[in-house]
N, C-alpha and C positions, 0 to 999 in steps of 0.2 A: 504493500500500500504506500509506503514512504516514497518510492520512486515512480509512482503513478503520474502520468501526465496530468497537468492542472490547466484548466481553462479559467481565465479571468474575464469578467465582463465589468468594466468600470464605466459608470454613468456620471457625466459631468454636466451640470446645468450652469451655464455662465449667466451672470447678470447681464441684461440686454446691452447696457452701455459699455460693458467690458468684454463683449463677445470676441472681438478681433484680437484683443490682448490674449485672452485665454486660448483661442484657436492657434495663434502663432506660437505660444509657449508649448502647447500640446504637440504641435508639429516638430518643434525642436527636440522632443523626446524620442522621436522615431528612429533616426539614424543610430545614435549611440546604443539604444536598447536592442536593435536588431543585431548588433555586434556582440551582445552579451552571451555568455555561456548558457545554454538551455533554452534560449528564445527560439521558438518554432515559428510563430508569427505574432505580429504586433500591429494591428490594423485600426486606424482611426476613422470613425464615421461621423458625419454630421446629419442630423435629422432633416428630412425633406419638408416636414410640416413646421417644426420649431427649430429655427436656425441657431438658437441659443443652446441646443442640446447636442452633446457630443458623446460618443460611445467608443471605448477601446475594446476590441475583441482580441484577446491574447491567448496563446497556448505556450506553455512552458513544460520542459522535460520533467520537472519535479517542483513540488512546493518549496523545497529548500532553495532551488535556484531562483525562483520567483522572489522569495524573501530577500535573497542577496541583491536582486535587482532593486528592490524597494529601499535599500540602504545606499544606493549609488548617489554620487554628488549631483548628477543631472536631475534626479528626482527631488532632491533638496532644493536645487535652484528653481525648479518649476514651482514648488510649494511657496517659496519666498516671493517669486515674481507674480504669482496669482493670488496672493493673500488678500482677502476681501473682495475678490472678483468673481468668486464661485458662489452661486446661490444654494446649490445642493450637490452632494456627491454621494454616490453609493457604489460599493464594490462587492462583487459576488464571486466567491471561489466555487467553481463548478467542476463536475466530473462528467465525461461523456457517458451516456447511458448505453448506446449501441454504436 
């Protein structure tokens, strides 16, 4: 179980006036994250109906490698840059059923 692939769905709702800031900061995360050990995919989406809503769909080789990702400097930089700009954030750790 420990080395089972982990899917992450992260839902980021930007404050309307901060949408472009949040979007640009999210985009900055993609390149360094894709280079990380254990990253299978790291895909950013923007909702077609609500342009303030972003979703990361990620797959990681293991939960341990995802946790290592969360401690990286580019994640800390994103958190600092978007402080006060995000209205709501939800993160779901998921496992593929079939």
